[in-house]
PDB file with SEQRES, HELIX, SHEET and CRYST1 records, atoms N, CA, C and O in Angstrom:
SEQRES   1 A   75  MET LYS PHE ARG LYS ARG ASN SER LEU VAL ASP ALA ILE          
SEQRES   2 A   75  GLN TRP PHE LYS PRO GLY ASP HIS PRO ALA VAL GLU LEU          
SEQRES   3 A   75  HIS ASP GLY GLN TRP ARG VAL SER THR PRO GLU GLY TRP          
SEQRES   4 A   75  ARG THR VAL VAL PRO GLY ASP TRP ILE VAL THR ASN ASP          
SEQRES   5 A   75  ASP GLU LYS PRO PHE PRO MET ASN ASN TRP ILE PHE THR          
SEQRES   6 A   75  ASN LEU TYR GLU PRO VAL ASN GLU ALA ASP                      
HELIX    1 AA1 ASN A   61  LEU A   67  1                                   7    
SHEET    1 AA1 3 VAL A  24  HIS A  27  0                                        
SHEET    2 AA1 3 GLN A  30  THR A  35 -1                                        
SHEET    3 AA1 3 GLY A  38  THR A  41 -1                                        
SHEET    1 AA2 5 PRO A  56  MET A  59  0                                        
SHEET    2 AA2 5 TRP A  47  THR A  50 -1                                        
SHEET    3 AA2 5 SER A   8  GLN A  14 -1                                        
SHEET    4 AA2 5 LYS A   2  LYS A   5 -1                                        
SHEET    5 AA2 5 GLU A  69  PRO A  70 -1                                        
CRYST1    1.000    1.000    1.000  90.00  90.00  90.00 P 1           1          
ATOM      1  N   MET A   1     -17.146 -45.094  -7.602  1.00  0.00           N  
ATOM      2  CA  MET A   1     -17.206 -46.487  -7.149  1.00  0.00           C  
ATOM      3  C   MET A   1     -18.391 -47.160  -7.907  1.00  0.00           C  
ATOM      4  O   MET A   1     -19.421 -46.512  -8.094  1.00  0.00           O  
ATOM      5  N   LYS A   2     -18.284 -48.315  -8.303  1.00  0.00           N  
ATOM      6  CA  LYS A   2     -19.393 -48.982  -9.058  1.00  0.00           C  
ATOM      7  C   LYS A   2     -20.275 -49.827  -8.057  1.00  0.00           C  
ATOM      8  O   LYS A   2     -19.798 -50.380  -7.067  1.00  0.00           O  
ATOM      9  N   PHE A   3     -21.603 -49.871  -8.411  1.00  0.00           N  
ATOM     10  CA  PHE A   3     -22.629 -50.652  -7.593  1.00  0.00           C  
ATOM     11  C   PHE A   3     -23.393 -51.451  -8.603  1.00  0.00           C  
ATOM     12  O   PHE A   3     -23.488 -51.112  -9.783  1.00  0.00           O  
ATOM     13  N   ARG A   4     -23.957 -52.575  -8.066  1.00  0.00           N  
ATOM     14  CA  ARG A   4     -24.706 -53.425  -8.884  1.00  0.00           C  
ATOM     15  C   ARG A   4     -26.190 -53.537  -8.308  1.00  0.00           C  
ATOM     16  O   ARG A   4     -26.350 -53.673  -7.095  1.00  0.00           O  
ATOM     17  N   LYS A   5     -27.180 -53.484  -9.105  1.00  0.00           N  
ATOM     18  CA  LYS A   5     -28.649 -53.718  -8.872  1.00  0.00           C  
ATOM     19  C   LYS A   5     -28.996 -54.812  -9.839  1.00  0.00           C  
ATOM     20  O   LYS A   5     -28.978 -54.635 -11.057  1.00  0.00           O  
ATOM     21  N   ARG A   6     -29.307 -55.927  -9.272  1.00  0.00           N  
ATOM     22  CA  ARG A   6     -29.649 -57.057 -10.101  1.00  0.00           C  
ATOM     23  C   ARG A   6     -28.769 -57.177 -11.179  1.00  0.00           C  
ATOM     24  O   ARG A   6     -27.606 -57.498 -10.936  1.00  0.00           O  
ATOM     25  N   ASN A   7     -29.161 -56.953 -12.445  1.00  0.00           N  
ATOM     26  CA  ASN A   7     -28.345 -57.034 -13.656  1.00  0.00           C  
ATOM     27  C   ASN A   7     -27.905 -55.666 -14.244  1.00  0.00           C  
ATOM     28  O   ASN A   7     -27.490 -55.587 -15.401  1.00  0.00           O  
ATOM     29  N   SER A   8     -27.999 -54.664 -13.478  1.00  0.00           N  
ATOM     30  CA  SER A   8     -27.578 -53.310 -13.972  1.00  0.00           C  
ATOM     31  C   SER A   8     -26.343 -52.779 -13.060  1.00  0.00           C  
ATOM     32  O   SER A   8     -26.185 -53.032 -11.865  1.00  0.00           O  
ATOM     33  N   LEU A   9     -25.560 -52.043 -13.827  1.00  0.00           N  
ATOM     34  CA  LEU A   9     -24.440 -51.467 -13.154  1.00  0.00           C  
ATOM     35  C   LEU A   9     -24.511 -49.969 -13.197  1.00  0.00           C  
ATOM     36  O   LEU A   9     -24.800 -49.443 -14.272  1.00  0.00           O  
ATOM     37  N   VAL A  10     -24.294 -49.281 -12.217  1.00  0.00           N  
ATOM     38  CA  VAL A  10     -24.396 -47.808 -12.055  1.00  0.00           C  
ATOM     39  C   VAL A  10     -23.084 -47.264 -11.380  1.00  0.00           C  
ATOM     40  O   VAL A  10     -22.348 -47.994 -10.717  1.00  0.00           O  
ATOM     41  N   ASP A  11     -22.847 -45.929 -11.597  1.00  0.00           N  
ATOM     42  CA  ASP A  11     -21.894 -45.245 -10.857  1.00  0.00           C  
ATOM     43  C   ASP A  11     -22.675 -44.470  -9.791  1.00  0.00           C  
ATOM     44  O   ASP A  11     -23.742 -43.948 -10.113  1.00  0.00           O  
ATOM     45  N   ALA A  12     -22.223 -44.369  -8.583  1.00  0.00           N  
ATOM     46  CA  ALA A  12     -22.889 -43.680  -7.480  1.00  0.00           C  
ATOM     47  C   ALA A  12     -21.901 -43.008  -6.534  1.00  0.00           C  
ATOM     48  O   ALA A  12     -20.856 -43.566  -6.202  1.00  0.00           O  
ATOM     49  N   ILE A  13     -22.227 -41.888  -6.141  1.00  0.00           N  
ATOM     50  CA  ILE A  13     -21.490 -41.114  -5.148  1.00  0.00           C  
ATOM     51  C   ILE A  13     -22.448 -40.707  -3.898  1.00  0.00           C  
ATOM     52  O   ILE A  13     -23.514 -40.139  -4.137  1.00  0.00           O  
ATOM     53  N   GLN A  14     -22.123 -40.953  -2.783  1.00  0.00           N  
ATOM     54  CA  GLN A  14     -22.865 -40.477  -1.693  1.00  0.00           C  
ATOM     55  C   GLN A  14     -22.709 -38.935  -1.498  1.00  0.00           C  
ATOM     56  O   GLN A  14     -21.551 -38.527  -1.412  1.00  0.00           O  
ATOM     57  N   TRP A  15     -23.664 -38.079  -1.421  1.00  0.00           N  
ATOM     58  CA  TRP A  15     -23.613 -36.690  -1.281  1.00  0.00           C  
ATOM     59  C   TRP A  15     -23.740 -36.296   0.198  1.00  0.00           C  
ATOM     60  O   TRP A  15     -24.662 -36.734   0.887  1.00  0.00           O  
ATOM     61  N   PHE A  16     -22.826 -35.485   0.663  1.00  0.00           N  
ATOM     62  CA  PHE A  16     -22.959 -34.888   1.894  1.00  0.00           C  
ATOM     63  C   PHE A  16     -22.882 -33.333   2.037  1.00  0.00           C  
ATOM     64  O   PHE A  16     -23.454 -32.686   2.914  1.00  0.00           O  
ATOM     65  N   LYS A  17     -22.054 -32.810   0.998  1.00  0.00           N  
ATOM     66  CA  LYS A  17     -21.938 -31.342   1.025  1.00  0.00           C  
ATOM     67  C   LYS A  17     -21.665 -30.771  -0.357  1.00  0.00           C  
ATOM     68  O   LYS A  17     -21.396 -31.588  -1.238  1.00  0.00           O  
ATOM     69  N   PRO A  18     -21.697 -29.483  -0.666  1.00  0.00           N  
ATOM     70  CA  PRO A  18     -21.440 -28.964  -1.857  1.00  0.00           C  
ATOM     71  C   PRO A  18     -19.968 -29.328  -2.376  1.00  0.00           C  
ATOM     72  O   PRO A  18     -19.014 -29.204  -1.608  1.00  0.00           O  
ATOM     73  N   GLY A  19     -19.809 -29.754  -3.614  1.00  0.00           N  
ATOM     74  CA  GLY A  19     -18.580 -30.175  -4.081  1.00  0.00           C  
ATOM     75  C   GLY A  19     -18.539 -31.704  -4.202  1.00  0.00           C  
ATOM     76  O   GLY A  19     -17.709 -32.189  -4.971  1.00  0.00           O  
ATOM     77  N   ASP A  20     -19.343 -32.488  -3.524  1.00  0.00           N  
ATOM     78  CA  ASP A  20     -19.202 -33.939  -3.462  1.00  0.00           C  
ATOM     79  C   ASP A  20     -19.598 -34.462  -4.892  1.00  0.00           C  
ATOM     80  O   ASP A  20     -19.081 -35.494  -5.320  1.00  0.00           O  
ATOM     81  N   HIS A  21     -20.490 -33.773  -5.612  1.00  0.00           N  
ATOM     82  CA  HIS A  21     -20.894 -34.271  -6.934  1.00  0.00           C  
ATOM     83  C   HIS A  21     -21.299 -33.022  -7.827  1.00  0.00           C  
ATOM     84  O   HIS A  21     -22.132 -32.199  -7.450  1.00  0.00           O  
ATOM     85  N   PRO A  22     -20.674 -32.958  -8.975  1.00  0.00           N  
ATOM     86  CA  PRO A  22     -20.912 -31.788  -9.850  1.00  0.00           C  
ATOM     87  C   PRO A  22     -22.353 -31.515 -10.282  1.00  0.00           C  
ATOM     88  O   PRO A  22     -22.674 -30.395 -10.678  1.00  0.00           O  
ATOM     89  N   ALA A  23     -23.273 -32.584 -10.208  1.00  0.00           N  
ATOM     90  CA  ALA A  23     -24.678 -32.390 -10.684  1.00  0.00           C  
ATOM     91  C   ALA A  23     -25.436 -31.725  -9.683  1.00  0.00           C  
ATOM     92  O   ALA A  23     -26.487 -31.200 -10.051  1.00  0.00           O  
ATOM     93  N   VAL A  24     -25.065 -31.636  -8.343  1.00  0.00           N  
ATOM     94  CA  VAL A  24     -25.810 -31.062  -7.311  1.00  0.00           C  
ATOM     95  C   VAL A  24     -25.632 -29.560  -7.364  1.00  0.00           C  
ATOM     96  O   VAL A  24     -24.503 -29.071  -7.336  1.00  0.00           O  
ATOM     97  N   GLU A  25     -26.701 -28.837  -7.438  1.00  0.00           N  
ATOM     98  CA  GLU A  25     -26.644 -27.370  -7.636  1.00  0.00           C  
ATOM     99  C   GLU A  25     -27.598 -26.827  -6.529  1.00  0.00           C  
ATOM    100  O   GLU A  25     -28.499 -27.505  -6.035  1.00  0.00           O  
ATOM    101  N   LEU A  26     -27.321 -25.569  -6.196  1.00  0.00           N  
ATOM    102  CA  LEU A  26     -28.233 -24.823  -5.230  1.00  0.00           C  
ATOM    103  C   LEU A  26     -29.245 -24.200  -6.163  1.00  0.00           C  
ATOM    104  O   LEU A  26     -28.909 -23.309  -6.943  1.00  0.00           O  
ATOM    105  N   HIS A  27     -30.470 -24.655  -6.093  1.00  0.00           N  
ATOM    106  CA  HIS A  27     -31.651 -24.232  -6.903  1.00  0.00           C  
ATOM    107  C   HIS A  27     -32.853 -23.862  -6.154  1.00  0.00           C  
ATOM    108  O   HIS A  27     -33.486 -24.710  -5.526  1.00  0.00           O  
ATOM    109  N   ASP A  28     -33.196 -22.608  -6.197  1.00  0.00           N  
ATOM    110  CA  ASP A  28     -34.443 -22.189  -5.493  1.00  0.00           C  
ATOM    111  C   ASP A  28     -34.264 -22.385  -3.884  1.00  0.00           C  
ATOM    112  O   ASP A  28     -35.198 -22.699  -3.146  1.00  0.00           O  
ATOM    113  N   GLY A  29     -33.010 -22.167  -3.477  1.00  0.00           N  
ATOM    114  CA  GLY A  29     -32.659 -22.319  -2.105  1.00  0.00           C  
ATOM    115  C   GLY A  29     -32.501 -23.625  -1.428  1.00  0.00           C  
ATOM    116  O   GLY A  29     -32.356 -23.739  -0.211  1.00  0.00           O  
ATOM    117  N   GLN A  30     -32.540 -24.720  -2.369  1.00  0.00           N  
ATOM    118  CA  GLN A  30     -32.356 -26.035  -2.035  1.00  0.00           C  
ATOM    119  C   GLN A  30     -31.221 -26.757  -2.879  1.00  0.00           C  
ATOM    120  O   GLN A  30     -30.951 -26.376  -4.018  1.00  0.00           O  
ATOM    121  N   TRP A  31     -30.625 -27.730  -2.317  1.00  0.00           N  
ATOM    122  CA  TRP A  31     -29.691 -28.564  -3.159  1.00  0.00           C  
ATOM    123  C   TRP A  31     -30.485 -29.560  -3.981  1.00  0.00           C  
ATOM    124  O   TRP A  31     -31.260 -30.375  -3.482  1.00  0.00           O  
ATOM    125  N   ARG A  32     -30.238 -29.436  -5.274  1.00  0.00           N  
ATOM    126  CA  ARG A  32     -31.006 -30.272  -6.195  1.00  0.00           C  
ATOM    127  C   ARG A  32     -30.131 -30.776  -7.339  1.00  0.00           C  
ATOM    128  O   ARG A  32     -29.026 -30.317  -7.629  1.00  0.00           O  
ATOM    129  N   VAL A  33     -30.780 -31.807  -7.969  1.00  0.00           N  
ATOM    130  CA  VAL A  33     -30.171 -32.283  -9.271  1.00  0.00           C  
ATOM    131  C   VAL A  33     -31.198 -32.143 -10.320  1.00  0.00           C  
ATOM    132  O   VAL A  33     -32.358 -32.471 -10.071  1.00  0.00           O  
ATOM    133  N   SER A  34     -30.860 -31.682 -11.471  1.00  0.00           N  
ATOM    134  CA  SER A  34     -31.734 -31.580 -12.686  1.00  0.00           C  
ATOM    135  C   SER A  34     -31.817 -32.958 -13.302  1.00  0.00           C  
ATOM    136  O   SER A  34     -30.793 -33.525 -13.684  1.00  0.00           O  
ATOM    137  N   THR A  35     -33.028 -33.516 -13.409  1.00  0.00           N  
ATOM    138  CA  THR A  35     -33.287 -34.772 -14.026  1.00  0.00           C  
ATOM    139  C   THR A  35     -34.225 -34.588 -15.224  1.00  0.00           C  
ATOM    140  O   THR A  35     -34.741 -33.481 -15.374  1.00  0.00           O  
ATOM    141  N   PRO A  36     -34.479 -35.529 -16.048  1.00  0.00           N  
ATOM    142  CA  PRO A  36     -35.411 -35.357 -17.128  1.00  0.00           C  
ATOM    143  C   PRO A  36     -36.820 -35.053 -16.592  1.00  0.00           C  
ATOM    144  O   PRO A  36     -37.590 -34.427 -17.320  1.00  0.00           O  
ATOM    145  N   GLU A  37     -37.186 -35.425 -15.449  1.00  0.00           N  
ATOM    146  CA  GLU A  37     -38.451 -35.169 -14.892  1.00  0.00           C  
ATOM    147  C   GLU A  37     -38.564 -33.835 -14.201  1.00  0.00           C  
ATOM    148  O   GLU A  37     -39.660 -33.447 -13.795  1.00  0.00           O  
ATOM    149  N   GLY A  38     -37.375 -33.061 -14.043  1.00  0.00           N  
ATOM    150  CA  GLY A  38     -37.399 -31.871 -13.353  1.00  0.00           C  
ATOM    151  C   GLY A  38     -36.343 -31.908 -12.269  1.00  0.00           C  
ATOM    152  O   GLY A  38     -35.514 -32.817 -12.229  1.00  0.00           O  
ATOM    153  N   TRP A  39     -36.375 -30.856 -11.332  1.00  0.00           N  
ATOM    154  CA  TRP A  39     -35.439 -30.762 -10.315  1.00  0.00           C  
ATOM    155  C   TRP A  39     -35.797 -31.693  -9.143  1.00  0.00           C  
ATOM    156  O   TRP A  39     -36.941 -31.747  -8.691  1.00  0.00           O  
ATOM    157  N   ARG A  40     -34.817 -32.392  -8.692  1.00  0.00           N  
ATOM    158  CA  ARG A  40     -35.072 -33.362  -7.456  1.00  0.00           C  
ATOM    159  C   ARG A  40     -34.168 -32.971  -6.471  1.00  0.00           C  
ATOM    160  O   ARG A  40     -32.960 -32.870  -6.685  1.00  0.00           O  
ATOM    161  N   THR A  41     -34.806 -32.706  -5.193  1.00  0.00           N  
ATOM    162  CA  THR A  41     -34.089 -32.357  -3.937  1.00  0.00           C  
ATOM    163  C   THR A  41     -33.181 -33.330  -3.467  1.00  0.00           C  
ATOM    164  O   THR A  41     -33.531 -34.510  -3.436  1.00  0.00           O  
ATOM    165  N   VAL A  42     -31.907 -32.933  -3.048  1.00  0.00           N  
ATOM    166  CA  VAL A  42     -30.950 -33.769  -2.438  1.00  0.00           C  
ATOM    167  C   VAL A  42     -30.636 -33.347  -1.056  1.00  0.00           C  
ATOM    168  O   VAL A  42     -30.419 -32.166  -0.786  1.00  0.00           O  
ATOM    169  N   VAL A  43     -30.609 -34.311  -0.162  1.00  0.00           N  
ATOM    170  CA  VAL A  43     -30.183 -33.982   1.281  1.00  0.00           C  
ATOM    171  C   VAL A  43     -28.922 -34.796   1.626  1.00  0.00           C  
ATOM    172  O   VAL A  43     -28.666 -35.844   1.032  1.00  0.00           O  
ATOM    173  N   PRO A  44     -28.134 -34.288   2.606  1.00  0.00           N  
ATOM    174  CA  PRO A  44     -26.998 -35.073   2.976  1.00  0.00           C  
ATOM    175  C   PRO A  44     -27.260 -36.597   3.270  1.00  0.00           C  
ATOM    176  O   PRO A  44     -28.190 -36.995   3.971  1.00  0.00           O  
ATOM    177  N   GLY A  45     -26.370 -37.371   2.677  1.00  0.00           N  
ATOM    178  CA  GLY A  45     -26.607 -38.797   2.801  1.00  0.00           C  
ATOM    179  C   GLY A  45     -27.158 -39.507   1.611  1.00  0.00           C  
ATOM    180  O   GLY A  45     -27.027 -40.715   1.415  1.00  0.00           O  
ATOM    181  N   ASP A  46     -27.804 -38.643   0.803  1.00  0.00           N  
ATOM    182  CA  ASP A  46     -28.418 -39.242  -0.525  1.00  0.00           C  
ATOM    183  C   ASP A  46     -27.248 -39.729  -1.495  1.00  0.00           C  
ATOM    184  O   ASP A  46     -26.112 -39.262  -1.418  1.00  0.00           O  
ATOM    185  N   TRP A  47     -27.584 -40.606  -2.316  1.00  0.00           N  
ATOM    186  CA  TRP A  47     -26.687 -41.042  -3.329  1.00  0.00           C  
ATOM    187  C   TRP A  47     -27.039 -40.374  -4.617  1.00  0.00           C  
ATOM    188  O   TRP A  47     -28.222 -40.198  -4.908  1.00  0.00           O  
ATOM    189  N   ILE A  48     -26.055 -39.988  -5.414  1.00  0.00           N  
ATOM    190  CA  ILE A  48     -26.284 -39.438  -6.717  1.00  0.00           C  
ATOM    191  C   ILE A  48     -25.819 -40.580  -7.754  1.00  0.00           C  
ATOM    192  O   ILE A  48     -24.633 -40.862  -7.927  1.00  0.00           O  
ATOM    193  N   VAL A  49     -26.889 -41.203  -8.423  1.00  0.00           N  
ATOM    194  CA  VAL A  49     -26.667 -42.319  -9.205  1.00  0.00           C  
ATOM    195  C   VAL A  49     -26.761 -41.945 -10.621  1.00  0.00           C  
ATOM    196  O   VAL A  49     -27.641 -41.202 -11.057  1.00  0.00           O  
ATOM    197  N   THR A  50     -25.743 -42.530 -11.396  1.00  0.00           N  
ATOM    198  CA  THR A  50     -25.689 -42.279 -12.833  1.00  0.00           C  
ATOM    199  C   THR A  50     -25.705 -43.662 -13.500  1.00  0.00           C  
ATOM    200  O   THR A  50     -24.867 -44.528 -13.247  1.00  0.00           O  
ATOM    201  N   ASN A  51     -26.712 -43.811 -14.365  1.00  0.00           N  
ATOM    202  CA  ASN A  51     -26.853 -45.170 -15.100  1.00  0.00           C  
ATOM    203  C   ASN A  51     -26.364 -45.071 -16.539  1.00  0.00           C  
ATOM    204  O   ASN A  51     -25.634 -44.129 -16.848  1.00  0.00           O  
ATOM    205  N   ASP A  52     -26.708 -45.952 -17.404  1.00  0.00           N  
ATOM    206  CA  ASP A  52     -26.188 -45.948 -18.747  1.00  0.00           C  
ATOM    207  C   ASP A  52     -26.432 -44.751 -19.538  1.00  0.00           C  
ATOM    208  O   ASP A  52     -25.643 -44.404 -20.416  1.00  0.00           O  
ATOM    209  N   ASP A  53     -27.527 -44.087 -19.254  1.00  0.00           N  
ATOM    210  CA  ASP A  53     -27.915 -42.910 -20.064  1.00  0.00           C  
ATOM    211  C   ASP A  53     -27.104 -41.612 -19.595  1.00  0.00           C  
ATOM    212  O   ASP A  53     -27.239 -40.514 -20.135  1.00  0.00           O  
ATOM    213  N   GLU A  54     -26.303 -41.856 -18.593  1.00  0.00           N  
ATOM    214  CA  GLU A  54     -25.376 -40.713 -18.029  1.00  0.00           C  
ATOM    215  C   GLU A  54     -26.155 -39.569 -17.392  1.00  0.00           C  
ATOM    216  O   GLU A  54     -25.572 -38.518 -17.126  1.00  0.00           O  
ATOM    217  N   LYS A  55     -27.426 -39.731 -17.142  1.00  0.00           N  
ATOM    218  CA  LYS A  55     -28.142 -38.758 -16.449  1.00  0.00           C  
ATOM    219  C   LYS A  55     -28.211 -39.034 -14.937  1.00  0.00           C  
ATOM    220  O   LYS A  55     -28.721 -40.078 -14.531  1.00  0.00           O  
ATOM    221  N   PRO A  56     -27.687 -38.080 -14.069  1.00  0.00           N  
ATOM    222  CA  PRO A  56     -27.745 -38.400 -12.693  1.00  0.00           C  
ATOM    223  C   PRO A  56     -29.042 -38.207 -11.956  1.00  0.00           C  
ATOM    224  O   PRO A  56     -29.815 -37.311 -12.296  1.00  0.00           O  
ATOM    225  N   PHE A  57     -29.301 -39.010 -10.969  1.00  0.00           N  
ATOM    226  CA  PHE A  57     -30.524 -38.732 -10.153  1.00  0.00           C  
ATOM    227  C   PHE A  57     -30.260 -39.074  -8.695  1.00  0.00           C  
ATOM    228  O   PHE A  57     -29.443 -39.933  -8.365  1.00  0.00           O  
ATOM    229  N   PRO A  58     -31.006 -38.347  -7.813  1.00  0.00           N  
ATOM    230  CA  PRO A  58     -30.656 -38.629  -6.377  1.00  0.00           C  
ATOM    231  C   PRO A  58     -31.511 -39.813  -5.991  1.00  0.00           C  
ATOM    232  O   PRO A  58     -32.555 -40.117  -6.567  1.00  0.00           O  
ATOM    233  N   MET A  59     -30.950 -40.490  -4.910  1.00  0.00           N  
ATOM    234  CA  MET A  59     -31.610 -41.709  -4.329  1.00  0.00           C  
ATOM    235  C   MET A  59     -31.440 -41.743  -2.816  1.00  0.00           C  
ATOM    236  O   MET A  59     -30.305 -41.749  -2.341  1.00  0.00           O  
ATOM    237  N   ASN A  60     -32.455 -41.763  -2.087  1.00  0.00           N  
ATOM    238  CA  ASN A  60     -32.341 -41.916  -0.645  1.00  0.00           C  
ATOM    239  C   ASN A  60     -31.352 -42.991  -0.226  1.00  0.00           C  
ATOM    240  O   ASN A  60     -31.226 -43.995  -0.928  1.00  0.00           O  
ATOM    241  N   ASN A  61     -30.611 -42.820   0.942  1.00  0.00           N  
ATOM    242  CA  ASN A  61     -29.637 -43.782   1.315  1.00  0.00           C  
ATOM    243  C   ASN A  61     -30.306 -45.150   1.702  1.00  0.00           C  
ATOM    244  O   ASN A  61     -29.698 -46.195   1.472  1.00  0.00           O  
ATOM    245  N   TRP A  62     -31.520 -45.160   2.274  1.00  0.00           N  
ATOM    246  CA  TRP A  62     -31.993 -46.425   2.681  1.00  0.00           C  
ATOM    247  C   TRP A  62     -32.452 -47.270   1.373  1.00  0.00           C  
ATOM    248  O   TRP A  62     -32.213 -48.473   1.269  1.00  0.00           O  
ATOM    249  N   ILE A  63     -33.109 -46.547   0.428  1.00  0.00           N  
ATOM    250  CA  ILE A  63     -33.425 -47.174  -0.842  1.00  0.00           C  
ATOM    251  C   ILE A  63     -32.199 -47.697  -1.449  1.00  0.00           C  
ATOM    252  O   ILE A  63     -32.094 -48.890  -1.735  1.00  0.00           O  
ATOM    253  N   PHE A  64     -31.208 -46.787  -1.668  1.00  0.00           N  
ATOM    254  CA  PHE A  64     -29.994 -47.251  -2.416  1.00  0.00           C  
ATOM    255  C   PHE A  64     -29.345 -48.429  -1.769  1.00  0.00           C  
ATOM    256  O   PHE A  64     -28.957 -49.350  -2.487  1.00  0.00           O  
ATOM    257  N   THR A  65     -29.184 -48.484  -0.394  1.00  0.00           N  
ATOM    258  CA  THR A  65     -28.439 -49.616   0.196  1.00  0.00           C  
ATOM    259  C   THR A  65     -29.202 -50.928   0.215  1.00  0.00           C  
ATOM    260  O   THR A  65     -28.646 -52.013   0.384  1.00  0.00           O  
ATOM    261  N   ASN A  66     -30.579 -50.761   0.023  1.00  0.00           N  
ATOM    262  CA  ASN A  66     -31.378 -51.980  -0.112  1.00  0.00           C  
ATOM    263  C   ASN A  66     -31.502 -52.410  -1.520  1.00  0.00           C  
ATOM    264  O   ASN A  66     -31.955 -53.539  -1.707  1.00  0.00           O  
ATOM    265  N   LEU A  67     -31.176 -51.701  -2.525  1.00  0.00           N  
ATOM    266  CA  LEU A  67     -31.293 -52.121  -3.900  1.00  0.00           C  
ATOM    267  C   LEU A  67     -29.912 -52.439  -4.602  1.00  0.00           C  
ATOM    268  O   LEU A  67     -29.852 -53.183  -5.580  1.00  0.00           O  
ATOM    269  N   TYR A  68     -28.856 -51.856  -4.069  1.00  0.00           N  
ATOM    270  CA  TYR A  68     -27.556 -52.011  -4.707  1.00  0.00           C  
ATOM    271  C   TYR A  68     -26.542 -52.560  -3.714  1.00  0.00           C  
ATOM    272  O   TYR A  68     -26.598 -52.348  -2.502  1.00  0.00           O  
ATOM    273  N   GLU A  69     -25.534 -53.343  -4.379  1.00  0.00           N  
ATOM    274  CA  GLU A  69     -24.447 -53.885  -3.648  1.00  0.00           C  
ATOM    275  C   GLU A  69     -23.142 -53.386  -4.350  1.00  0.00           C  
ATOM    276  O   GLU A  69     -23.095 -53.261  -5.573  1.00  0.00           O  
ATOM    277  N   PRO A  70     -22.084 -53.106  -3.531  1.00  0.00           N  
ATOM    278  CA  PRO A  70     -20.796 -52.848  -4.098  1.00  0.00           C  
ATOM    279  C   PRO A  70     -20.215 -53.772  -5.118  1.00  0.00           C  
ATOM    280  O   PRO A  70     -20.401 -54.981  -4.988  1.00  0.00           O  
ATOM    281  N   VAL A  71     -19.523 -53.301  -6.127  1.00  0.00           N  
ATOM    282  CA  VAL A  71     -18.940 -54.197  -7.127  1.00  0.00           C  
ATOM    283  C   VAL A  71     -17.409 -54.097  -6.899  1.00  0.00           C  
ATOM    284  O   VAL A  71     -16.860 -53.000  -6.797  1.00  0.00           O  
ATOM    285  N   ASN A  72     -16.723 -55.293  -6.820  1.00  0.00           N  
ATOM    286  CA  ASN A  72     -15.282 -55.327  -6.746  1.00  0.00           C  
ATOM    287  C   ASN A  72     -14.831 -55.098  -8.178  1.00  0.00           C  
ATOM    288  O   ASN A  72     -14.963 -55.962  -9.044  1.00  0.00           O  
ATOM    289  N   GLU A  73     -14.263 -53.836  -8.410  1.00  0.00           N  
ATOM    290  CA  GLU A  73     -13.804 -53.508  -9.660  1.00  0.00           C  
ATOM    291  C   GLU A  73     -12.698 -54.323 -10.233  1.00  0.00           C  
ATOM    292  O   GLU A  73     -12.485 -54.381 -11.444  1.00  0.00           O  
ATOM    293  N   ALA A  74     -11.965 -54.983  -9.288  1.00  0.00           N  
ATOM    294  CA  ALA A  74     -10.868 -55.885  -9.801  1.00  0.00           C  
ATOM    295  C   ALA A  74     -11.376 -57.174 -10.434  1.00  0.00           C  
ATOM    296  O   ALA A  74     -10.617 -57.888 -11.089  1.00  0.00           O  
ATOM    297  N   ASP A  75     -12.642 -57.469 -10.242  1.00  0.00           N  
ATOM    298  CA  ASP A  75     -13.277 -58.688 -10.971  1.00  0.00           C  
ATOM    299  C   ASP A  75     -13.453 -58.555 -12.352  1.00  0.00           C  
ATOM    300  O   ASP A  75     -13.949 -59.475 -13.003  1.00  0.00           O  
TER     301      ASP A  75                                                      
END                                                                             
């Protein structure tokens, strides 16, 4: 599903359990995503956001829903 933040467009999937997004891995006993800055922890309800560089990163649900709005892909 696509979402919009101001003038940027991202793909995002809300993560709740293993298998919801391929970038989320069990690492050192925690669910995490490998980012250019290192491993970032993911908890149920977080969003896995992928922007133009195609590198996924996790984002807290509250932050995500306050920054992004859904895009009607039919438009």
